[in-house]
Backbone as CSV, one residue per row, in Angstrom:
resi,resn,N_x,N_y,N_z,CA_x,CA_y,CA_z,C_x,C_y,C_z
1,MET,80.740,154.709,63.642,82.040,154.967,63.194,82.443,154.155,61.775
2,ARG,83.137,154.925,60.897,83.598,154.221,59.575,85.173,154.007,59.460
3,ILE,85.627,152.970,59.088,87.214,153.020,58.786,87.132,152.572,57.285
4,GLY,87.258,153.535,56.280,87.235,153.343,54.960,85.751,152.974,54.732
5,PRO,85.604,151.765,54.045,84.386,151.382,53.348,83.610,150.529,54.724
6,HIS,84.345,150.363,55.880,83.699,149.512,56.847,83.023,150.207,57.935
7,SER,81.736,149.800,58.266,81.062,150.285,59.300,81.489,149.660,60.634
8,ILE,82.020,150.172,61.461,82.174,149.543,62.903,81.287,150.117,63.952
9,ALA,80.279,148.871,64.079,79.476,149.062,65.164,79.180,147.604,66.008
10,PRO,79.034,147.646,67.175,79.142,148.759,67.961,80.599,149.389,68.084
11,ARG,80.626,150.589,68.613,82.042,151.361,68.512,82.758,150.857,69.780
12,VAL,83.096,149.511,69.948,83.904,148.978,70.734,84.737,147.934,70.238
13,ILE,86.212,148.233,70.447,87.119,147.334,69.635,87.986,146.601,70.481
14,LEU,88.157,145.271,70.169,89.381,144.478,70.710,90.912,144.949,70.259
15,ALA,91.473,145.138,71.232,92.881,145.764,71.174,93.561,144.443,70.826
16,PRO,94.778,144.731,69.900,95.520,143.600,69.449,96.617,143.483,70.570
17,MET,96.479,142.105,71.128,97.325,141.722,72.163,98.162,140.379,71.761
18,ALA,99.587,140.474,71.761,100.366,139.506,71.405,100.117,138.205,72.397
19,GLY,99.856,136.893,71.818,99.556,135.857,72.634,98.257,135.666,73.109
20,VAL,97.425,136.910,72.679,95.933,136.790,73.141,94.826,136.848,72.286
21,THR,95.080,137.885,71.189,94.142,138.010,70.208,94.285,137.064,69.064
22,ASP,94.328,136.064,69.149,94.418,134.988,67.872,92.942,134.755,67.440
23,LYS,92.893,133.978,66.353,91.622,133.894,65.686,90.525,133.276,66.661
24,PRO,90.675,132.223,67.344,89.579,131.683,68.312,89.278,132.634,69.225
25,PHE,90.071,133.625,69.718,89.513,134.787,70.750,88.867,135.801,69.899
26,ARG,89.421,136.412,68.802,88.697,137.202,68.043,87.351,136.860,67.541
27,VAL,87.269,135.557,67.039,85.845,135.108,66.581,84.925,135.075,67.932
28,LEU,85.418,134.772,69.012,84.422,134.828,70.081,84.161,136.309,70.607
29,CYS,85.029,137.045,70.524,84.759,138.577,70.980,83.721,139.250,70.087
30,LYS,84.028,138.753,68.762,83.235,139.501,67.652,81.768,138.900,67.728
31,ARG,81.509,137.641,68.127,80.234,136.960,68.389,79.660,137.644,69.548
32,LEU,80.290,138.077,70.410,79.923,138.594,71.957,79.710,140.268,71.848
33,GLY,79.988,140.777,70.603,79.722,142.079,70.408,80.644,143.192,70.250
34,ALA,81.837,142.794,69.819,82.862,143.537,69.270,82.607,144.277,68.052
35,GLY,82.705,145.297,67.804,82.504,145.836,66.377,83.633,145.633,65.522
36,LEU,84.909,145.470,66.024,86.124,145.276,65.334,87.081,144.414,66.363
37,CYS,88.041,143.302,65.719,88.799,142.691,66.574,90.119,142.859,65.718
38,VAL,91.176,143.557,66.319,92.464,143.529,65.763,93.363,142.406,65.860
39,SER,94.099,141.824,65.014,94.881,140.600,65.169,96.069,140.950,66.051
40,GLU,96.550,139.766,66.675,97.928,140.030,67.297,98.829,140.403,66.444
41,MET,99.932,141.212,66.962,101.122,141.576,65.945,101.814,140.685,65.056
42,THR,101.842,140.834,63.843,102.398,139.977,62.706,103.934,140.748,62.281
43,THR,104.852,140.065,62.075,106.177,140.586,61.816,106.103,141.175,60.332
44,SER,106.945,141.988,59.802,107.031,142.424,58.505,108.160,141.710,57.848
45,ASP,108.917,140.966,58.636,110.055,140.355,57.877,109.713,139.102,57.355
46,PRO,109.716,138.937,56.102,109.198,137.859,55.114,110.064,136.575,55.473
47,ARG,111.357,136.575,56.092,111.692,135.470,56.513,110.960,134.610,57.452
48,PHE,110.049,135.250,58.099,109.205,134.510,59.261,107.747,134.264,58.817
49,TRP,107.380,134.589,57.619,106.107,134.371,57.297,105.609,132.962,57.274
50,THR,106.458,131.986,56.864,106.098,130.623,56.772,106.340,129.674,58.108
51,THR,106.763,130.452,59.328,106.664,129.757,60.524,105.368,129.469,60.911
52,ALA,105.392,128.461,61.791,103.864,127.933,62.448,103.288,129.158,62.946
53,LYS,103.850,129.956,63.902,103.561,130.971,64.475,102.823,132.020,63.509
54,SER,103.478,132.402,62.566,102.949,133.446,61.451,101.917,132.795,60.684
55,ARG,101.841,131.519,60.493,100.758,130.829,59.682,99.442,130.961,60.513
56,HIS,99.263,130.772,61.849,98.450,131.086,62.647,97.932,132.465,62.756
57,ARG,98.787,133.284,62.919,98.521,134.712,62.840,98.015,135.373,61.761
58,MET,98.306,134.411,60.514,97.750,135.185,59.160,96.511,134.232,58.926
59,ASP,96.042,133.281,59.673,94.886,132.424,59.071,93.633,133.370,59.374
60,HIS,92.949,133.852,58.651,91.632,134.392,58.624,90.346,133.692,58.130
61,ALA,90.605,132.522,57.654,89.605,131.665,57.278,88.252,131.580,58.211
62,GLY,87.144,132.031,57.656,85.839,131.891,58.363,85.641,133.143,59.520
63,GLU,86.739,134.092,59.581,86.667,135.124,60.460,85.744,135.983,59.889
64,PRO,84.929,136.667,60.766,83.913,137.739,60.491,84.438,138.899,60.088
65,ALA,84.097,139.744,58.930,84.637,140.685,58.408,84.057,141.988,59.469
66,PRO,84.831,143.124,59.451,86.098,143.353,58.832,87.266,142.772,59.357
67,ILE,88.391,142.165,58.616,89.248,141.547,59.220,90.694,142.753,59.515
68,SER,91.045,142.877,60.495,92.107,143.928,60.705,93.405,143.216,61.201
69,VAL,94.570,143.336,60.608,95.884,142.753,60.917,96.679,143.851,61.164
70,GLN,97.389,143.551,62.303,98.422,144.573,62.601,99.887,144.014,62.366
71,ILE,100.482,144.943,61.721,101.725,144.698,61.128,102.892,145.497,62.033
72,ALA,104.122,145.160,62.086,105.113,145.722,63.072,106.547,145.603,62.295
73,GLY,107.362,146.673,62.221,108.503,146.951,61.612,109.130,148.283,61.518
74,THR,110.226,148.361,61.058,110.956,149.631,61.050,111.315,150.192,59.571
75,VAL,111.406,149.362,58.506,111.779,149.700,57.177,110.512,149.732,56.404
76,PRO,110.368,150.992,55.856,109.192,151.424,55.055,108.835,150.325,53.889
77,GLN,109.819,150.304,53.021,109.467,149.350,51.996,109.207,147.884,52.382
78,ILE,109.823,147.399,53.462,109.533,145.986,53.918,107.898,146.114,54.645
79,MET,107.880,147.011,55.279,106.283,147.334,55.870,105.124,147.409,54.711
80,ALA,105.646,147.985,53.658,104.838,148.087,52.398,104.423,146.729,51.852
81,GLU,105.523,145.871,51.640,105.203,144.438,51.154,104.509,143.682,52.167
82,ALA,104.873,143.969,53.478,104.082,142.891,54.587,102.789,143.433,54.484
83,ALA,102.290,144.664,54.258,100.952,144.999,54.109,100.201,144.280,52.919
84,ARG,100.808,144.306,51.606,100.373,143.832,50.597,100.226,142.425,50.775
85,TYR,101.263,141.521,51.409,101.204,140.277,51.842,99.897,139.937,52.609
86,ASN,99.749,140.659,53.623,98.489,140.196,54.519,97.176,140.555,53.840
87,VAL,97.182,141.673,52.975,95.911,141.943,52.156,95.684,140.804,51.254
88,ASP,96.678,140.211,50.497,96.489,139.152,49.655,96.144,137.866,50.441
89,HIS,96.259,137.804,51.828,95.825,136.812,52.746,94.643,136.848,53.608
90,GLY,93.852,137.894,53.159,92.576,138.275,53.933,92.442,139.532,54.625
91,ALA,93.555,140.245,54.724,93.088,141.532,55.785,92.548,142.653,54.981
92,GLN,91.520,143.140,55.543,90.665,144.064,55.066,91.042,145.574,55.637
93,ILE,91.700,145.608,56.628,92.329,146.701,57.352,93.747,146.282,57.642
94,VAL,94.636,147.212,57.404,95.971,146.987,57.955,96.241,147.903,59.070
95,ASP,96.679,147.450,60.274,97.024,148.182,61.443,98.672,148.242,61.491
96,ILE,99.203,149.466,61.750,100.490,149.544,62.217,100.795,149.695,63.578
97,ASN,101.617,148.860,64.393,102.073,148.962,65.528,103.074,149.907,65.750
98,MET,102.585,151.184,66.571,103.789,151.864,67.084,103.421,152.161,68.629
99,GLY,102.691,151.375,69.241,102.285,151.329,70.623,102.790,150.236,71.443
100,CYS,103.606,149.031,70.919,104.020,148.107,71.739,105.042,148.715,72.527
101,PRO,105.204,148.415,73.988,106.178,148.764,74.796,107.111,147.741,75.047
102,ALA,107.169,146.368,74.555,107.984,145.233,74.822,109.316,145.691,74.427
103,LYS,110.356,145.012,75.206,111.740,145.524,75.026,112.330,144.913,73.803
104,LYS,111.832,143.595,73.578,112.347,143.147,72.517,111.913,143.630,70.921
105,VAL,110.632,144.367,71.109,110.202,145.161,69.888,111.041,146.633,69.931
106,CYS,110.955,147.180,70.944,111.567,148.421,71.076,112.988,148.479,70.699
107,ASN,113.777,147.460,71.186,115.078,147.250,71.139,115.406,147.162,69.469
108,ALA,114.519,146.973,68.857,114.710,146.733,67.197,114.030,148.066,66.514
109,TRP,113.744,149.079,67.525,113.181,150.217,66.873,111.834,150.111,66.344
110,ALA,111.194,149.217,66.621,109.773,148.998,66.309,108.807,149.299,67.515
111,GLY,107.506,149.290,67.129,106.675,149.662,68.096,106.652,151.036,68.554
112,SER,106.514,151.231,69.742,106.569,152.553,70.340,107.859,153.258,70.239
113,ALA,109.032,152.714,69.938,110.301,153.274,69.726,110.199,154.225,68.359
114,LEU,109.377,153.812,67.586,109.214,154.468,66.373,108.910,156.168,66.664
115,MET,108.108,156.207,67.740,107.608,157.545,67.952,108.741,158.540,68.317
116,ARG,109.925,158.103,68.474,111.220,159.030,68.445,111.671,159.286,67.349
117,GLU,111.232,158.864,66.223,111.669,159.348,64.895,110.545,159.526,64.081
118,PRO,109.970,160.982,64.060,108.829,161.390,63.409,108.975,161.462,61.828
119,GLU,110.189,161.511,61.369,110.432,161.657,59.879,110.408,160.032,59.309
120,LEU,110.757,159.148,60.328,110.684,157.736,59.799,109.226,157.224,59.898
121,VAL,108.520,157.643,60.875,107.204,157.477,61.054,106.307,157.748,59.579
122,ALA,106.653,159.058,59.241,106.159,159.474,58.083,106.309,158.513,56.788
123,LYS,107.595,158.325,56.807,107.968,157.255,55.754,107.172,155.959,55.581
124,ILE,106.951,155.458,56.815,106.488,154.038,56.925,105.201,154.267,56.633
125,LEU,104.332,155.116,57.181,102.865,155.403,56.999,102.617,155.617,55.522
126,GLU,103.482,156.537,54.925,103.320,156.878,53.492,103.395,155.651,52.488
127,ALA,104.276,154.887,53.062,104.784,153.647,52.054,103.712,152.647,51.989
128,VAL,103.337,152.420,53.642,102.283,151.324,53.449,100.638,152.063,52.879
129,VAL,100.406,153.013,53.195,99.146,153.657,52.718,99.259,153.582,50.984
130,ALA,100.378,153.743,50.330,100.479,153.795,49.027,100.472,152.270,48.481
131,ALA,100.634,151.402,49.201,100.957,149.952,48.951,99.728,149.122,48.829
132,VAL,98.772,149.450,49.496,97.435,148.745,49.560,96.184,149.480,49.227
133,ASP,95.263,148.917,48.817,93.901,149.453,48.678,92.873,149.475,49.668
134,VAL,93.309,148.930,50.674,92.509,148.816,52.082,92.777,149.908,53.030
135,PRO,92.018,150.202,54.012,92.421,151.354,54.932,93.541,150.966,55.777
136,VAL,94.236,151.921,56.229,95.306,151.561,56.908,95.382,152.419,58.154
137,THR,95.372,151.771,59.393,95.141,152.343,60.847,96.555,152.409,61.510
138,LEU,96.651,153.275,62.648,97.693,153.266,63.455,97.436,153.124,64.694
139,LYS,98.208,152.551,65.593,98.090,152.643,67.004,99.425,153.234,67.637
140,ILE,99.198,154.281,68.419,100.356,154.848,69.182,100.160,154.698,70.694
141,ARG,101.089,155.427,71.289,100.990,155.686,72.717,101.275,157.327,72.859
142,THR,101.258,157.797,74.103,101.009,159.235,74.202,102.556,159.872,73.927
143,GLY,103.464,158.873,73.761,104.953,159.410,73.649,105.793,157.973,74.389
144,TRP,107.161,158.649,74.112,108.217,157.335,74.733,108.428,157.414,76.095
145,ASP,108.536,158.577,76.499,108.552,158.752,78.253,107.876,160.152,78.380
146,HIS,108.062,160.549,79.720,107.296,161.852,80.305,107.909,163.039,79.497
147,ASP,109.063,162.831,79.108,109.778,164.088,78.545,109.544,164.103,77.003
148,GLN,109.248,162.919,76.515,109.072,162.857,75.038,107.610,162.390,74.650
149,ARG,106.667,163.332,74.964,105.254,162.897,74.966,104.663,163.644,73.584
150,ASN,104.825,163.333,72.393,104.847,163.728,71.094,103.588,163.245,70.294
151,ALA,102.879,162.495,71.113,101.481,161.852,70.289,100.917,162.896,69.377
152,PRO,100.468,164.351,69.747,100.040,165.152,69.021,100.745,165.491,67.474
153,LEU,102.080,165.419,67.588,102.670,165.579,66.328,102.645,164.374,65.513
154,ILE,102.682,163.009,66.090,102.665,161.875,65.329,101.039,161.563,64.899
155,ALA,100.172,162.168,65.501,98.666,162.104,65.136,98.594,163.058,63.647
156,ARG,99.304,164.163,63.767,99.092,165.003,62.702,99.782,164.390,61.315
157,ILE,101.021,163.759,61.720,101.636,162.981,60.706,100.870,161.778,60.108
158,ALA,99.955,161.228,60.832,99.303,160.062,60.602,98.060,160.393,59.568
159,GLU,97.587,161.620,60.029,96.361,162.109,59.181,96.837,162.710,57.820
160,GLN,98.137,163.479,57.882,98.426,163.876,56.389,98.922,162.623,55.440
161,SER,99.445,161.668,56.167,99.930,160.536,55.364,98.692,159.534,54.778
162,GLY,97.517,159.880,55.336,96.452,159.180,54.784,96.012,158.000,55.568
163,ILE,96.301,157.945,56.853,95.819,157.153,57.970,94.353,157.046,58.087
164,ALA,93.527,155.970,57.931,92.046,156.217,57.934,91.605,156.301,59.308
165,ALA,92.245,155.805,60.560,92.038,156.014,61.890,92.876,155.603,62.789
166,LEU,92.943,156.412,64.000,94.235,156.473,64.712,93.796,155.861,66.194
167,ALA,94.385,154.979,66.865,94.036,154.384,68.152,95.233,155.122,69.203
168,VAL,94.910,155.535,70.212,95.838,155.986,70.978,95.635,155.283,72.545
169,HIS,96.656,154.634,73.023,96.733,154.307,74.308,97.501,155.508,75.166
170,GLY,96.738,156.016,76.097,96.767,156.813,76.839,97.722,156.780,77.970
171,ARG,99.088,156.377,77.609,100.150,156.176,78.444,101.440,156.305,77.605
172,THR,102.433,156.585,78.219,104.030,156.577,77.381,104.611,155.199,77.354
173,ARG,105.523,155.044,76.658,106.124,153.687,76.673,106.664,153.362,77.979
174,ASP,107.288,154.181,78.519,108.016,153.739,79.817,107.044,153.513,80.988
175,GLN,105.838,153.642,80.912,104.677,153.499,81.762,104.227,152.077,81.812
176,GLN,104.597,151.705,80.548,103.949,150.047,80.242,102.552,150.070,80.613
177,TYR,102.168,149.383,81.454,100.597,149.476,81.783,100.315,149.934,83.361
178,ALA,101.349,150.834,83.683,101.022,151.319,84.995,100.421,152.663,84.996
179,GLY,100.247,153.103,86.033,99.896,154.765,86.203,98.245,154.778,85.794
180,VAL,98.082,155.873,85.698,96.508,156.142,85.120,96.737,156.653,83.426
181,ALA,95.619,156.284,82.709,95.554,156.749,81.220,95.361,158.016,81.282
182,GLU,96.135,158.888,80.225,95.970,160.196,80.104,94.807,160.771,78.987
183,TYR,93.630,160.618,79.615,92.551,160.836,78.566,92.559,162.261,78.146
184,ASP,93.036,163.306,78.857,93.140,164.604,78.398,93.900,164.735,77.042
185,THR,95.123,163.868,76.964,95.816,163.886,76.100,95.278,163.248,74.629
186,ILE,94.396,162.348,74.973,93.628,161.743,73.735,92.581,162.686,73.355
187,ALA,92.070,163.372,74.192,91.127,164.501,73.871,91.693,165.585,73.245
188,ALA,93.036,166.025,73.359,93.716,167.048,72.638,93.706,166.602,71.154
189,ILE,94.294,165.276,71.069,94.471,164.581,69.907,93.176,164.570,68.927
190,LYS,92.074,164.222,69.528,90.877,163.970,69.066,90.442,165.317,68.510
191,ALA,90.662,166.388,69.148,90.305,167.897,68.686,91.066,168.274,67.485
192,GLN,92.177,167.901,67.448,92.909,168.415,66.207,92.736,167.584,64.853
193,LEU,92.230,166.407,64.894,92.037,165.575,63.693,90.716,165.486,63.288
194,SER,90.603,165.056,61.814,89.277,164.935,61.253,89.256,163.384,60.982
195,ILE,90.075,162.520,61.204,89.957,161.160,61.174,89.355,160.572,62.555
196,PRO,88.919,159.527,62.314,88.261,158.689,63.532,89.313,158.570,64.713
197,VAL,89.113,158.795,65.878,90.061,158.422,67.121,89.596,157.373,67.971
198,ILE,90.360,156.639,68.248,89.816,155.433,69.307,90.670,155.632,70.608
199,ALA,90.017,155.629,71.665,90.489,156.005,73.002,90.838,154.418,73.570
200,ASN,91.977,154.206,73.910,92.418,152.867,74.727,93.094,153.150,75.962
201,GLY,93.078,152.405,76.939,93.632,152.533,78.326,92.763,152.553,79.383
202,ASP,92.734,151.447,80.177,92.016,151.191,81.417,90.596,151.318,81.172
203,ILE,90.214,150.828,80.130,88.307,150.702,79.718,88.179,149.325,80.231
204,ASP,87.668,149.231,81.539,87.372,148.004,82.115,86.038,147.708,82.529
205,SER,84.968,148.614,82.042,83.323,148.346,82.265,82.511,149.277,81.346
206,PRO,81.608,148.940,81.226,80.665,149.829,80.438,80.455,151.245,80.830
207,ARG,80.461,151.481,82.248,80.614,152.918,82.466,81.792,153.474,82.358
208,LYS,82.747,152.977,82.417,84.057,153.558,82.000,84.203,153.818,80.610
209,ALA,83.712,153.010,79.862,83.708,153.389,78.510,82.810,154.352,77.938
210,ALA,81.744,154.664,78.527,80.978,155.894,78.289,81.595,156.901,78.960
211,LEU,82.261,156.909,79.980,82.892,157.975,80.595,84.076,158.533,79.662
212,VAL,84.735,157.623,79.269,86.153,158.012,78.315,85.559,158.430,76.966
213,LEU,84.596,158.137,76.486,83.937,158.604,75.158,83.491,160.159,75.409
214,ALA,82.701,160.373,76.555,82.377,161.528,76.759,83.508,162.764,76.995
215,ARG,84.522,161.983,77.587,85.739,163.021,78.269,86.514,163.401,77.040
216,THR,86.790,162.258,76.292,87.712,162.514,75.266,87.089,162.894,73.661
217,GLY,85.690,162.649,73.465,85.222,162.865,72.285,85.397,161.929,71.283
218,CYS,86.013,160.855,71.747,86.366,159.963,70.585,85.365,159.017,69.978
219,ASP,85.690,158.618,68.918,84.689,157.859,68.005,84.476,156.457,68.389
220,ALA,85.226,155.840,69.227,85.072,154.553,69.628,86.215,154.393,70.760
221,VAL,86.042,153.073,71.634,86.777,152.729,72.680,87.415,151.460,72.204
222,MET,88.793,151.165,72.686,89.485,149.928,72.415,89.703,149.259,73.848
223,VAL,89.354,148.124,73.947,89.292,147.197,75.381,90.604,146.069,75.087
224,GLY,91.444,146.182,75.996,92.419,145.033,75.978,92.521,144.099,77.115
225,ARG,93.096,144.546,78.065,93.167,143.431,79.097,91.837,143.029,79.979
226,ALA,91.118,143.990,79.871,89.612,143.592,80.610,88.875,142.601,79.874
227,ALA,89.369,142.295,78.755,88.715,141.140,77.946,89.161,139.831,78.032
228,GLN,90.172,139.908,78.902,90.941,138.364,78.949,90.094,137.924,79.920
229,GLY,89.479,136.675,79.778,88.665,135.990,80.635,87.197,136.678,80.759
230,ARG,86.894,137.427,79.933,85.803,138.230,79.994,85.375,138.789,78.719
231,PRO,85.106,138.043,77.703,84.868,138.523,76.347,83.651,138.990,76.262
232,TRP,82.575,138.918,77.185,81.263,139.338,77.050,81.289,140.869,77.237
233,ILE,82.327,141.411,77.743,82.503,142.829,78.127,82.002,143.662,76.930
234,PHE,82.220,143.102,75.713,81.828,143.952,74.463,80.421,144.129,74.364
235,ARG,79.560,143.098,74.563,78.124,143.178,74.604,77.829,144.221,75.876
236,GLU,78.348,144.197,76.941,77.933,144.837,77.943,78.264,146.243,77.777
237,ILE,79.420,146.571,77.196,79.688,148.035,76.642,78.759,148.743,75.717
238,ALA,78.495,147.736,74.713,77.405,148.141,73.660,75.986,148.492,74.134
239,HIS,75.625,147.344,75.069,74.303,147.554,75.553,74.329,149.029,76.177
240,PHE,75.304,149.192,77.088,75.228,150.562,77.899,75.240,151.787,77.135
241,LEU,76.036,151.685,76.145,76.240,152.956,75.199,74.766,153.154,74.532
242,GLU,74.023,152.022,74.046,72.964,152.218,73.662,71.627,152.589,74.362
243,HIS,71.638,151.966,75.464,70.641,151.964,76.063,70.622,152.851,77.643
244,GLY,72.006,153.048,78.019,72.058,153.886,79.264,72.160,153.011,80.480
245,GLU,72.033,151.674,80.255,71.780,150.837,81.419,72.540,149.571,81.472
246,GLU,72.961,148.848,82.455,73.932,147.933,82.483,73.037,146.456,82.084
247,ARG,73.794,145.654,81.235,72.982,144.523,80.945,73.624,143.488,82.194
248,ALA,72.692,142.518,82.287,73.096,141.653,83.409,74.251,140.714,82.906
249,PRO,75.087,140.207,84.075,76.302,139.594,83.562,75.731,138.211,83.060
250,PRO,76.702,137.359,82.388,76.274,135.904,81.905,76.186,135.031,82.925
251,SER,75.177,134.091,83.108,75.083,133.228,84.194,76.330,132.313,84.131
252,LEU,76.450,131.465,85.235,77.485,130.591,85.003,77.504,129.458,84.143
253,ALA,76.362,129.198,83.808,76.123,128.100,82.896,76.520,128.672,81.423
254,GLU,76.327,129.878,81.254,76.795,130.479,79.910,78.213,130.613,79.964
255,VAL,78.887,131.010,81.189,80.166,131.111,80.946,80.897,129.878,80.789
256,ARG,80.297,128.881,81.213,81.002,127.439,81.071,80.667,127.075,79.661
257,ASP,79.631,127.155,79.028,79.422,126.869,77.643,80.357,127.686,76.598
258,LEU,80.498,129.287,76.990,81.576,129.901,76.355,82.988,129.492,76.409
259,LEU,83.184,129.242,77.382,84.614,128.731,77.804,84.922,127.414,77.128
260,LEU,83.905,126.343,77.148,84.092,124.928,76.667,84.342,125.345,75.157
261,GLY,83.383,126.203,74.582,83.530,126.300,73.124,84.752,127.003,72.677
262,HIS,85.315,127.848,73.527,86.634,128.604,73.444,87.722,127.514,73.373
263,LEU,87.816,126.580,74.462,88.722,125.479,74.552,88.753,124.609,73.374
264,GLU,87.566,124.156,72.744,87.522,123.374,71.757,87.884,123.990,70.305
265,HIS,87.614,125.253,70.270,88.254,126.054,69.220,89.858,126.202,69.194
266,LEU,90.458,126.484,70.247,91.591,126.438,70.459,92.380,125.259,70.181
267,HIS,91.697,124.081,70.592,92.393,122.815,70.426,92.276,122.507,68.795
268,ALA,91.317,122.739,68.181,90.970,122.573,66.817,92.078,123.339,66.016
269,PHE,92.343,124.480,66.396,92.941,125.597,65.739,94.574,125.312,65.628
270,TYR,95.056,124.934,66.882,96.403,124.854,67.313,96.956,123.396,67.056
271,GLY,95.962,122.314,67.098,96.282,121.077,67.538,96.285,120.840,68.788
272,GLU,96.168,119.571,69.274,95.915,119.272,70.770,96.927,119.714,71.598
273,VAL,98.212,119.407,71.402,99.369,119.546,72.270,99.336,121.177,72.457
274,SER,99.778,121.965,71.355,99.756,123.447,71.553,98.625,124.103,72.128
275,GLY,97.212,123.474,71.465,96.116,124.119,72.182,95.769,123.869,73.572
276,VAL,96.040,122.779,74.006,96.059,122.594,75.645,96.897,123.630,76.270
277,ARG,98.132,123.730,75.564,99.144,124.586,76.439,98.599,126.177,76.471
278,ILE,98.073,126.438,75.167,97.749,127.867,75.017,96.512,128.143,75.863
279,ALA,95.697,127.263,75.973,94.437,127.504,76.713,94.510,127.500,78.090
280,ARG,95.554,127.015,78.641,95.881,127.347,80.178,95.670,128.609,80.653
281,LYS,96.396,129.706,79.862,96.175,131.053,80.511,94.875,131.719,80.379
282,HIS,94.111,131.292,79.188,92.596,131.646,79.189,92.003,131.107,80.350
283,LEU,92.027,129.806,80.646,91.272,129.195,81.987,91.602,129.841,83.173
284,GLY,92.906,130.216,83.373,93.151,131.211,84.389,92.458,132.494,84.588
285,TRP,92.406,133.092,83.227,91.495,134.442,83.011,90.057,134.215,83.517
286,TYR,89.306,133.270,83.028,88.008,132.908,83.243,87.665,132.585,84.818
287,ALA,88.605,131.854,85.343,88.366,131.750,86.620,89.016,132.640,87.672
288,LYS,89.649,133.722,87.422,90.342,134.410,88.082,89.857,135.125,89.544
289,ASP,88.346,135.267,89.168,87.688,136.172,90.226,86.991,135.038,91.270
290,ARG,87.198,133.687,91.052,86.618,132.677,92.014,87.580,132.483,93.004
291,PRO,86.868,132.100,94.346,87.856,131.781,95.475,88.819,130.381,95.171
292,GLU,88.287,129.581,94.312,88.997,128.441,93.969,90.034,128.402,93.041
293,ASN,90.414,129.784,92.539,91.146,129.849,91.349,92.355,129.142,91.400
294,VAL,93.124,129.413,92.471,94.485,128.825,92.526,94.480,127.331,92.446
295,ALA,93.532,126.770,93.320,93.504,125.340,93.216,92.970,124.788,91.888
296,PHE,92.237,125.473,91.108,91.658,125.115,89.726,92.843,125.045,89.010
297,ARG,93.681,126.224,88.889,94.618,126.392,87.750,95.799,125.176,88.116
298,ALA,95.867,125.125,89.493,96.971,124.009,89.698,96.603,122.572,89.119
299,VAL,95.267,122.273,89.240,94.995,121.112,88.706,94.945,120.956,87.217
300,VAL,94.176,121.974,86.728,93.732,121.956,85.138,95.100,122.167,84.184
301,ASN,96.000,122.674,85.018,97.484,123.069,84.264,98.011,121.765,84.066
302,ARG,97.805,120.800,84.961,98.400,119.518,84.584,97.784,118.671,83.403
303,ALA,96.544,119.050,83.020,95.874,118.258,81.907,96.958,118.348,80.670
304,GLU,97.069,117.026,80.256,98.077,116.811,79.108,97.184,116.579,77.947
305,SER,95.952,116.403,78.006,95.084,116.014,76.743,94.164,117.051,76.615
306,ALA,93.323,117.006,75.290,92.119,118.020,75.324,90.979,117.437,76.031
307,GLU,90.894,116.370,76.003,89.843,115.512,76.942,89.788,115.737,78.300
308,GLN,91.267,115.643,78.768,91.052,116.043,80.162,90.964,117.444,80.551
309,GLN,91.354,118.340,79.759,91.175,119.698,80.020,89.749,120.230,79.896
310,LEU,88.961,119.646,78.972,87.642,119.986,78.964,86.941,119.124,80.015
311,ARG,87.383,118.010,80.380,86.546,117.398,81.467,86.703,118.227,83.014
312,LEU,87.881,118.434,82.968,88.162,119.237,84.358,87.290,120.403,84.526
313,THR,87.410,121.208,83.242,86.942,122.337,83.194,85.306,122.415,83.419
314,ARG,84.841,121.403,82.795,83.445,121.040,82.739,82.721,120.894,84.002
315,ASP,83.535,119.830,84.721,83.283,119.439,86.070,83.383,120.792,87.186
316,TYR,84.328,121.577,87.037,84.413,122.707,87.777,83.271,123.399,87.715
317,PHE,82.876,123.983,86.519,81.837,124.877,86.307,80.542,124.256,86.717
318,ASP,80.290,122.848,86.176,79.012,122.267,86.550,78.738,122.396,87.857
319,ALA,80.037,122.328,88.839,79.653,122.390,90.483,79.076,123.677,90.843
320,LEU,79.700,124.748,90.131,79.304,126.191,90.313,77.984,126.446,89.980
321,VAL,77.761,125.852,88.827,76.135,126.166,88.247,75.268,125.491,89.225
322,ALA,75.627,124.249,89.875,74.718,123.424,90.870,74.839,124.108,92.331
323,GLY,75.688,125.200,92.585,75.863,125.927,93.644,76.694,125.121,94.796
324,VAL,77.639,124.419,94.329,78.236,123.712,95.315,79.814,123.927,95.189
325,ALA,80.543,123.609,96.143,82.211,123.927,96.047,82.692,122.961,95.203
326,PRO,83.411,123.275,93.979,83.874,122.144,93.202,84.977,121.410,93.985
327,GLU,84.914,120.092,93.747,85.784,119.107,94.337,86.932,119.205,93.322
328,LEU,88.008,119.577,93.460,89.246,119.508,92.633,90.248,118.291,93.132
329,PRO,90.547,117.533,92.003,91.062,116.409,92.583,92.573,116.933,92.805
330,ALA,93.749,116.158,93.220,95.062,116.545,93.782,95.553,116.372,92.309
331,ALA,95.390,115.921,91.567,96.192,115.725,90.084,95.363,115.658,88.996
332,ALA,95.623,115.907,87.823,94.798,115.740,86.647,94.740,114.080,86.342
């Protein structure tokens, strides 16, 4: 699959997720097989571009190409300026968010709320495409709710506006992340477009990825929540798509080493205080399938320094590697 001049291989993509797909996680997922990693949503409002949060979200130094940055907003010319600003700061692909279901985003008529305004959608897309020399992509849902499922219309507008690729989450906004993804709707959208279409929703295994590609005819799949605590899912999907067989899961020793490296990158990227706090959710995701998960999280979440957090995590996984039950202290 190609997005403008960029070859996306393998055809499995990390979905943009606020508070998750920061640079340390994107770099890790790219190293573990993702063909493309989309940044967490950045605001189009220039008043917030110099905040610590925005500076971290716009930091792409050393990030493997192609660099895809997602922007959100409602005013065409402001969105166009945001696109130019992000391209000037390293974006090689600009992605427009019209899929976020969060209330604070939709209440401002951004995210998936824009799907209720097709004319405004066209103005935003045309303005952003005209503003930059890099490919512009779009992420949508199947509609606002069951009675307003207008994704096929928005998809046609996207293609006519010069959008280079379209990602479709197979749910309406009111479904949030519940229910079952509508792959038939995604298939219908793919059938009517000539641009690449990416299927998103409930893709949590290599076999599910292959099934969704076969059922929808899409050019690639996008993985979101299933990558939390399991970034190696990208190489597993890529291996299955290429060879038709499942790749062995990582050993506990490899999981330990990947997690420790991830924690160190978080600490360095955000600084110790914020890095330790942000790392806690990732620690919970990595350990979520272990029987000691609750006890592990209760202890490691008390760590107030990078050294404590790394030591507790290393001791926990060292015990698992040795085949013994981890001995978790009552407090960090």
